[in-house]
A tleap script that builds the chain and sets N, CA, C and O, in Angstrom:
source leaprc.protein.ff14SB
mol = sequence {
  NTHR ASN GLY GLN ARG PHE GLU THR TYR ALA
  ILE PRO GLY GLU PRO GLY SER GLY GLU ILE
  CYS VAL ASN GLY ALA ALA ALA ARG ILE CYS
  ALA VAL GLY ASP LYS VAL ILE ILE VAL ALA
  PHE ALA TYR THR ASP GLU PRO VAL THR ARG
  GLN VAL VAL VAL VAL ASP ASP LYS ASN LYS
  ILE ALA GLN ASN CLEU
}
set mol.1.N position { 26.059 -59.900 -65.129 }
set mol.1.CA position { 25.498 -60.066 -63.805 }
set mol.1.C position { 23.986 -60.006 -63.923 }
set mol.1.O position { 23.436 -59.068 -64.500 }
set mol.2.N position { 23.312 -61.017 -63.369 }
set mol.2.CA position { 21.855 -61.047 -63.502 }
set mol.2.C position { 21.119 -61.034 -62.166 }
set mol.2.O position { 19.889 -61.067 -62.146 }
set mol.3.N position { 21.846 -60.986 -61.051 }
set mol.3.CA position { 21.214 -60.925 -59.741 }
set mol.3.C position { 20.753 -62.258 -59.188 }
set mol.3.O position { 20.245 -62.319 -58.068 }
set mol.4.N position { 20.921 -63.332 -59.957 }
set mol.4.CA position { 20.515 -64.655 -59.482 }
set mol.4.C position { 21.404 -65.098 -58.330 }
set mol.4.O position { 22.601 -64.810 -58.306 }
set mol.5.N position { 20.805 -65.800 -57.380 }
set mol.5.CA position { 21.566 -66.402 -56.278 }
set mol.5.C position { 21.343 -67.892 -56.345 }
set mol.5.O position { 20.219 -68.355 -56.534 }
set mol.6.N position { 22.418 -68.641 -56.190 }
set mol.6.CA position { 22.292 -70.094 -56.197 }
set mol.6.C position { 23.425 -70.695 -55.389 }
set mol.6.O position { 24.442 -70.049 -55.138 }
set mol.7.N position { 23.236 -71.917 -54.996 }
set mol.7.CA position { 24.256 -72.656 -54.254 }
set mol.7.C position { 24.554 -73.920 -55.031 }
set mol.7.O position { 23.641 -74.617 -55.475 }
set mol.8.N position { 25.824 -74.212 -55.195 }
set mol.8.CA position { 26.241 -75.406 -55.918 }
set mol.8.C position { 27.585 -75.854 -55.362 }
set mol.8.O position { 28.070 -75.296 -54.378 }
set mol.9.N position { 28.168 -76.829 -55.970 }
set mol.9.CA position { 29.443 -77.383 -55.519 }
set mol.9.C position { 30.602 -76.663 -56.201 }
set mol.9.O position { 30.415 -75.993 -57.217 }
set mol.10.N position { 31.798 -76.805 -55.636 }
set mol.10.CA position { 33.003 -76.220 -56.239 }
set mol.10.C position { 33.984 -77.335 -56.562 }
set mol.10.O position { 34.228 -78.219 -55.742 }
set mol.11.N position { 34.534 -77.286 -57.747 }
set mol.11.CA position { 35.547 -78.248 -58.179 }
set mol.11.C position { 36.804 -77.448 -58.516 }
set mol.11.O position { 36.732 -76.500 -59.297 }
set mol.12.N position { 37.948 -77.810 -57.946 }
set mol.12.CA position { 39.173 -77.079 -58.278 }
set mol.12.C position { 39.478 -77.187 -59.773 }
set mol.12.O position { 39.304 -78.243 -60.381 }
set mol.13.N position { 39.929 -76.089 -60.343 }
set mol.13.CA position { 40.313 -76.071 -61.751 }
set mol.13.C position { 41.817 -76.034 -61.888 }
set mol.13.O position { 42.553 -76.200 -60.915 }
set mol.14.N position { 42.259 -75.815 -63.103 }
set mol.14.CA position { 43.685 -75.716 -63.390 }
set mol.14.C position { 44.239 -74.454 -62.727 }
set mol.14.O position { 43.767 -73.356 -63.024 }
set mol.15.N position { 45.225 -74.581 -61.839 }
set mol.15.CA position { 45.777 -73.400 -61.171 }
set mol.15.C position { 46.278 -72.362 -62.180 }
set mol.15.O position { 46.973 -72.698 -63.139 }
set mol.16.N position { 45.919 -71.110 -61.952 }
set mol.16.CA position { 46.375 -70.028 -62.808 }
set mol.16.C position { 45.580 -69.830 -64.085 }
set mol.16.O position { 45.848 -68.893 -64.836 }
set mol.17.N position { 44.596 -70.701 -64.350 }
set mol.17.CA position { 43.844 -70.595 -65.607 }
set mol.17.C position { 42.870 -69.421 -65.602 }
set mol.17.O position { 42.545 -68.889 -66.664 }
set mol.18.N position { 42.399 -69.008 -64.423 }
set mol.18.CA position { 41.411 -67.936 -64.345 }
set mol.18.C position { 40.029 -68.354 -64.786 }
set mol.18.O position { 39.131 -67.518 -64.885 }
set mol.19.N position { 39.840 -69.638 -65.054 }
set mol.19.CA position { 38.555 -70.127 -65.545 }
set mol.19.C position { 37.555 -70.318 -64.409 }
set mol.19.O position { 37.869 -70.931 -63.388 }
set mol.20.N position { 36.357 -69.791 -64.595 }
set mol.20.CA position { 35.233 -70.029 -63.700 }
set mol.20.C position { 34.203 -70.762 -64.540 }
set mol.20.O position { 33.688 -70.207 -65.511 }
set mol.21.N position { 33.902 -71.978 -64.188 }
set mol.21.CA position { 32.987 -72.803 -64.976 }
set mol.21.C position { 31.830 -73.240 -64.086 }
set mol.21.O position { 32.038 -73.936 -63.093 }
set mol.22.N position { 30.624 -72.837 -64.436 }
set mol.22.CA position { 29.441 -73.218 -63.673 }
set mol.22.C position { 28.813 -74.414 -64.370 }
set mol.22.O position { 28.492 -74.352 -65.557 }
set mol.23.N position { 28.639 -75.499 -63.632 }
set mol.23.CA position { 28.097 -76.738 -64.194 }
set mol.23.C position { 26.710 -77.028 -63.644 }
set mol.23.O position { 26.224 -76.327 -62.756 }
set mol.24.N position { 26.085 -78.055 -64.172 }
set mol.24.CA position { 24.799 -78.518 -63.664 }
set mol.24.C position { 23.691 -77.512 -63.907 }
set mol.24.O position { 23.770 -76.684 -64.815 }
set mol.25.N position { 22.646 -77.596 -63.073 }
set mol.25.CA position { 21.475 -76.731 -63.236 }
set mol.25.C position { 21.836 -75.254 -63.127 }
set mol.25.O position { 21.221 -74.418 -63.788 }
set mol.26.N position { 22.829 -74.924 -62.298 }
set mol.26.CA position { 23.228 -73.522 -62.129 }
set mol.26.C position { 23.739 -72.922 -63.436 }
set mol.26.O position { 23.660 -71.709 -63.631 }
set mol.27.N position { 24.259 -73.752 -64.326 }
set mol.27.CA position { 24.791 -73.253 -65.596 }
set mol.27.C position { 23.705 -72.617 -66.455 }
set mol.27.O position { 24.006 -71.810 -67.334 }
set mol.28.N position { 22.463 -72.965 -66.214 }
set mol.28.CA position { 21.361 -72.429 -67.019 }
set mol.28.C position { 21.019 -70.984 -66.660 }
set mol.28.O position { 20.310 -70.310 -67.406 }
set mol.29.N position { 21.525 -70.505 -65.513 }
set mol.29.CA position { 21.206 -69.130 -65.109 }
set mol.29.C position { 22.419 -68.206 -65.178 }
set mol.29.O position { 22.358 -67.063 -64.723 }
set mol.30.N position { 23.514 -68.696 -65.742 }
set mol.30.CA position { 24.720 -67.891 -65.902 }
set mol.30.C position { 25.061 -67.797 -67.383 }
set mol.30.O position { 24.697 -68.660 -68.181 }
set mol.31.N position { 25.765 -66.733 -67.725 }
set mol.31.CA position { 26.224 -66.565 -69.100 }
set mol.31.C position { 27.673 -66.100 -69.081 }
set mol.31.O position { 28.141 -65.523 -68.099 }
set mol.32.N position { 28.370 -66.358 -70.170 }
set mol.32.CA position { 29.743 -65.889 -70.303 }
set mol.32.C position { 29.750 -64.381 -70.097 }
set mol.32.O position { 28.942 -63.660 -70.683 }
set mol.33.N position { 30.667 -63.913 -69.261 }
set mol.33.CA position { 30.784 -62.489 -68.981 }
set mol.33.C position { 30.084 -62.045 -67.710 }
set mol.33.O position { 30.323 -60.935 -67.234 }
set mol.34.N position { 29.210 -62.900 -67.142 }
set mol.34.CA position { 28.571 -62.559 -65.872 }
set mol.34.C position { 29.625 -62.443 -64.784 }
set mol.34.O position { 30.602 -63.191 -64.776 }
set mol.35.N position { 29.428 -61.506 -63.867 }
set mol.35.CA position { 30.290 -61.417 -62.687 }
set mol.35.C position { 29.721 -62.362 -61.646 }
set mol.35.O position { 28.518 -62.365 -61.388 }
set mol.36.N position { 30.590 -63.164 -61.051 }
set mol.36.CA position { 30.169 -64.187 -60.094 }
set mol.36.C position { 30.901 -63.960 -58.780 }
set mol.36.O position { 32.123 -63.813 -58.761 }
set mol.37.N position { 30.158 -63.931 -57.690 }
set mol.37.CA position { 30.755 -63.876 -56.356 }
set mol.37.C position { 30.787 -65.308 -55.844 }
set mol.37.O position { 29.753 -65.972 -55.775 }
set mol.38.N position { 31.967 -65.779 -55.488 }
set mol.38.CA position { 32.126 -67.163 -55.044 }
set mol.38.C position { 32.393 -67.178 -53.548 }
set mol.38.O position { 33.299 -66.503 -53.060 }
set mol.39.N position { 31.605 -67.945 -52.835 }
set mol.39.CA position { 31.805 -68.179 -51.411 }
set mol.39.C position { 31.950 -69.685 -51.262 }
set mol.39.O position { 31.024 -70.433 -51.575 }
set mol.40.N position { 33.096 -70.130 -50.790 }
set mol.40.CA position { 33.332 -71.567 -50.643 }
set mol.40.C position { 33.603 -71.887 -49.179 }
set mol.40.O position { 34.167 -71.074 -48.446 }
set mol.41.N position { 33.198 -73.067 -48.772 }
set mol.41.CA position { 33.432 -73.491 -47.398 }
set mol.41.C position { 33.686 -74.990 -47.378 }
set mol.41.O position { 33.390 -75.703 -48.337 }
set mol.42.N position { 34.235 -75.444 -46.274 }
set mol.42.CA position { 34.506 -76.872 -46.094 }
set mol.42.C position { 34.269 -77.227 -44.636 }
set mol.42.O position { 34.523 -76.424 -43.738 }
set mol.43.N position { 33.787 -78.418 -44.416 }
set mol.43.CA position { 33.658 -78.937 -43.059 }
set mol.43.C position { 34.972 -79.613 -42.707 }
set mol.43.O position { 35.434 -80.496 -43.430 }
set mol.44.N position { 35.581 -79.200 -41.591 }
set mol.44.CA position { 36.868 -79.762 -41.209 }
set mol.44.C position { 37.065 -79.631 -39.701 }
set mol.44.O position { 36.503 -78.739 -39.065 }
set mol.45.N position { 37.853 -80.513 -39.151 }
set mol.45.CA position { 38.231 -80.426 -37.745 }
set mol.45.C position { 39.507 -79.606 -37.573 }
set mol.45.O position { 39.889 -79.273 -36.451 }
set mol.46.N position { 40.160 -79.284 -38.680 }
set mol.46.CA position { 41.405 -78.527 -38.653 }
set mol.46.C position { 41.106 -77.027 -38.720 }
set mol.46.O position { 40.134 -76.622 -39.357 }
set mol.47.N position { 41.930 -76.201 -38.070 }
set mol.47.CA position { 41.738 -74.753 -38.172 }
set mol.47.C position { 41.969 -74.284 -39.615 }
set mol.47.O position { 42.863 -74.778 -40.303 }
set mol.48.N position { 41.165 -73.344 -40.050 }
set mol.48.CA position { 41.275 -72.813 -41.407 }
set mol.48.C position { 41.354 -71.294 -41.327 }
set mol.48.O position { 40.601 -70.667 -40.582 }
set mol.49.N position { 42.256 -70.712 -42.088 }
set mol.49.CA position { 42.370 -69.262 -42.170 }
set mol.49.C position { 41.590 -68.792 -43.387 }
set mol.49.O position { 41.758 -69.332 -44.481 }
set mol.50.N position { 40.740 -67.794 -43.206 }
set mol.50.CA position { 39.940 -67.303 -44.332 }
set mol.50.C position { 40.839 -66.651 -45.372 }
set mol.50.O position { 41.924 -66.159 -45.064 }
set mol.51.N position { 40.368 -66.658 -46.586 }
set mol.51.CA position { 41.075 -65.983 -47.664 }
set mol.51.C position { 40.045 -65.217 -48.484 }
set mol.51.O position { 39.072 -65.795 -48.970 }
set mol.52.N position { 40.261 -63.929 -48.634 }
set mol.52.CA position { 39.370 -63.085 -49.425 }
set mol.52.C position { 40.217 -62.424 -50.501 }
set mol.52.O position { 41.212 -61.766 -50.198 }
set mol.53.N position { 39.824 -62.600 -51.755 }
set mol.53.CA position { 40.563 -61.993 -52.857 }
set mol.53.C position { 39.611 -61.244 -53.781 }
set mol.53.O position { 38.432 -61.579 -53.892 }
set mol.54.N position { 40.143 -60.237 -54.431 }
set mol.54.CA position { 39.437 -59.506 -55.479 }
set mol.54.C position { 40.213 -59.790 -56.756 }
set mol.54.O position { 41.442 -59.711 -56.773 }
set mol.55.N position { 39.496 -60.121 -57.825 }
set mol.55.CA position { 40.170 -60.446 -59.081 }
set mol.55.C position { 39.911 -59.370 -60.129 }
set mol.55.O position { 38.973 -58.581 -60.015 }
set mol.56.N position { 40.764 -59.357 -61.151 }
set mol.56.CA position { 40.597 -58.405 -62.249 }
set mol.56.C position { 39.724 -59.018 -63.350 }
set mol.56.O position { 39.115 -60.067 -63.143 }
set mol.57.N position { 39.663 -58.376 -64.500 }
set mol.57.CA position { 38.817 -58.849 -65.600 }
set mol.57.C position { 39.271 -60.179 -66.193 }
set mol.57.O position { 38.515 -60.821 -66.923 }
set mol.58.N position { 40.491 -60.593 -65.888 }
set mol.58.CA position { 40.999 -61.877 -66.374 }
set mol.58.C position { 41.030 -62.922 -65.262 }
set mol.58.O position { 41.659 -63.971 -65.402 }
set mol.59.N position { 40.341 -62.623 -64.146 }
set mol.59.CA position { 40.269 -63.503 -62.977 }
set mol.59.C position { 41.629 -63.763 -62.340 }
set mol.59.O position { 41.848 -64.813 -61.735 }
set mol.60.N position { 42.524 -62.820 -62.477 }
set mol.60.CA position { 43.815 -62.892 -61.788 }
set mol.60.C position { 43.681 -62.082 -60.500 }
set mol.60.O position { 42.991 -61.063 -60.473 }
set mol.61.N position { 44.338 -62.535 -59.439 }
set mol.61.CA position { 44.227 -61.857 -58.150 }
set mol.61.C position { 44.767 -60.434 -58.264 }
set mol.61.O position { 45.930 -60.222 -58.606 }
set mol.62.N position { 43.898 -59.459 -57.970 }
set mol.62.CA position { 44.270 -58.046 -58.000 }
set mol.62.C position { 44.514 -57.525 -56.592 }
set mol.62.O position { 45.304 -56.603 -56.386 }
set mol.63.N position { 43.826 -58.127 -55.624 }
set mol.63.CA position { 43.945 -57.668 -54.238 }
set mol.63.C position { 43.661 -58.838 -53.311 }
set mol.63.O position { 42.706 -59.587 -53.517 }
set mol.64.N position { 44.491 -58.990 -52.295 }
set mol.64.CA position { 44.314 -60.019 -51.276 }
set mol.64.C position { 43.945 -59.301 -49.990 }
set mol.64.O position { 44.778 -58.607 -49.407 }
set mol.65.N position { 42.705 -59.458 -49.540 }
set mol.65.CA position { 42.225 -58.726 -48.361 }
set mol.65.C position { 42.492 -59.494 -47.076 }
set mol.65.O position { 42.152 -59.020 -45.992 }
savepdb mol mol.pdb
quit
């Protein structure tokens, strides 16, 4: 964790892989092992229910808030 804040795009990965991959310019300020807080949003006309999860060291869901 380095305290950097940045905004970038999100691309869905392989379900269940636990992989967090930072691409583009943002990749230059992250390193393997950094803790990353992800906030994702979408513009939509459809109602959306929020989902908040806490993951473990292997990025598996440990808690669903």
